[in-house]
C-alpha positions in Angstrom: -4.3 -14.7 5.7 -5.5 -11.1 5.3 -9.0 -10.7 6.9 -11.8 -9.6 4.6 -14.4 -6.9 5.4 -18.0 -6.5 4.5 -17.2 -2.8 3.6 -14.6 -3.6 0.9 -11.8 -5.9 -0.2 -9.4 -7.4 2.2 -6.5 -5.1 2.5 -2.8 -5.1 3.5 -0.1 -2.5 3.3 3.6 -3.4 3.0 6.0 -0.7 4.0 9.6 -1.0 2.7 12.0 0.6 5.2 15.3 -0.1 3.4 15.6 -1.6 -0.1 12.3 -0.7 -1.7 13.4 -2.1 -5.0 13.9 -5.6 -3.6 10.7 -5.4 -1.5 8.8 -4.3 -4.6 9.8 -7.6 -6.3 8.6 -9.7 -3.4 5.4 -7.6 -3.2 4.7 -8.1 -6.9 5.2 -11.9 -6.5 2.7 -11.9 -3.6 0.2 -10.0 -5.7 0.7 -12.4 -8.6 0.3 -15.4 -6.3 -3.0 -14.1 -5.0 -4.2 -13.4 -8.6 -3.2 -16.9 -9.6 -5.5 -18.2 -6.9 -8.4 -16.5 -8.7 -8.6 -13.4 -6.7 -9.2 -10.0 -8.2 -6.2 -8.1 -7.0 -5.7 -4.3 -6.9 -2.2 -3.1 -6.1 -1.3 0.5 -5.1 2.1 2.0 -5.4 2.6 4.7 -2.7 6.4 4.5 -2.8 8.6 7.6 -3.3 10.3 6.1 -6.4 7.2 4.4 -7.9 9.2 1.2 -7.5 6.2 -1.1 -8.1 4.9 0.8 -11.0 8.3 0.8 -12.7 8.5 -3.0 -12.1 5.1 -3.5 -13.7 6.1 -1.2 -16.6 3.4 1.4 -15.8 4.6 5.0 -16.1 1.5 7.1 -15.9 -0.5 7.8 -12.7 -4.0 6.6 -12.4 -5.8 3.2 -12.4 -4.2 0.9 -15.0 -4.2 -2.8 -15.9 -0.9 -4.5 -15.3 0.6 -8.0 -15.1 3.4 -9.7 -13.3 4.5 -13.3 -14.1 1.4 -13.9 -16.2 -1.0 -12.7 -13.5 -3.4 -9.8 -14.3 -3.5 -7.0 -11.7 -5.0 -3.6 -11.4 -2.3 -1.0 -10.5 -3.2 2.3 -8.8 -0.6 5.0 -8.9 -1.5 8.3 -7.4 -0.4 11.6 -8.9 3.2 12.5 -7.9 2.1 15.6 -6.1 -0.2 13.5 -3.8 2.2 13.2 -0.9 -0.3 11.3 1.3 -3.1 10.1 -1.0 -6.4 9.0 0.4 -7.3 5.3 -0.2 -10.7 3.5 -0.5 -10.8 1.8 2.8 -13.8 3.3 4.7 -13.5 4.3 8.3 -9.7 4.2 8.3 -9.1 8.0 7.9 -7.6 9.9 10.8 -8.6 13.5 11.4 -5.4 14.5 9.6 -6.4 12.8 6.3 -9.1 14.2 4.0 -12.0 11.7 3.8 -12.6 11.5 0.0 -10.8 8.9 -2.2 -10.5 9.2 -6.0 -13.7 7.9 -7.6 -11.8 5.8 -10.1 -10.0 4.1 -7.2 -13.2 3.4 -5.4 -14.7 1.9 -8.5 -11.6 -0.3 -9.1 -11.7 -1.6 -5.5 -15.5 -2.2 -5.5 -15.1 -5.5 -7.4 -11.7 -6.4 -5.9 -11.1 -9.3 -3.5 -7.8 -7.9 -2.3 -6.2 -4.5 -2.1 -2.4 -4.6 -1.6 -0.6 -1.4 -1.0 3.2 -0.9 -1.4 4.6 2.1 0.4 7.6 3.9 1.6 7.3 6.5 4.3 8.8 9.9 4.7 8.9 10.9 8.4 8.1 14.5 7.5 4.6 13.4 6.3 4.0 10.3 8.5 1.7 7.4 7.7 -1.7 8.4 8.8 -3.0 8.0 5.2 -2.2 4.2 5.3 -5.3 3.7 7.4 -7.3 4.6 4.3 -5.5 2.0 2.2 -5.3 -1.0 4.5 -6.6 -2.6 7.7 -3.2 -4.2 8.4 0.4 -3.1 7.8 3.6 -5.1 7.5 6.9 -3.3 7.8 9.8 -4.9 6.0 13.4 -4.2 7.1 16.7 -5.6 5.9 18.9 -7.1 8.5 21.9 -4.8 9.2 20.6 -2.0 6.9 18.2 -0.2 9.2 19.1 2.1 12.1 17.1 1.7 15.3 15.7 5.3 14.7 14.5 4.5 11.2 12.8 1.3 12.3 11.2 3.0 15.3 9.9 5.9 13.1 8.3 3.6 10.6 6.7 1.6 13.4 5.5 4.8 14.9 3.9 6.0 11.7 2.2 2.7 10.9 0.8 1.9 14.3 -3.0 1.8 14.2 -3.7 3.7 17.4 -1.9 6.3 19.7 -1.9 3.6 22.5 0.1 1.2 20.2 2.4 4.0 19.2 3.5 4.3 22.9 4.7 0.7 23.1 
């Protein structure tokens, strides 16, 4: 139920707060399910440990073909030195994020129906860049594993507007 856009593919980011390895498996299953429905799916791995890329057996950065449970996907893995990489979603950049996405990424997403982004967040860098990857964000926590401070900081960094961040 991810809303589409006339300016690009429908987009959703999933932020793993605790057990990124487990969340990456559920995320890959979501992507495969969407691909099995006939959608052209691009997945991006913005996690610290490249959890999704390792799960899909892709080791090199860049835009690569991948598969999960028989479904064909396109995997985007930014360069390791790109701490807060810019995505292809137009109009989502905050003033703190440069406005140019990688041309190969823009090309891959131009024919996609759905862009799913898997991320972990480092409070030192924040999550402003997620606005260039997705129009909606889901934060996944594990019951009993997250401190209130950790949950609050992830919600703070993924809120779409300063007004929402104050709630």
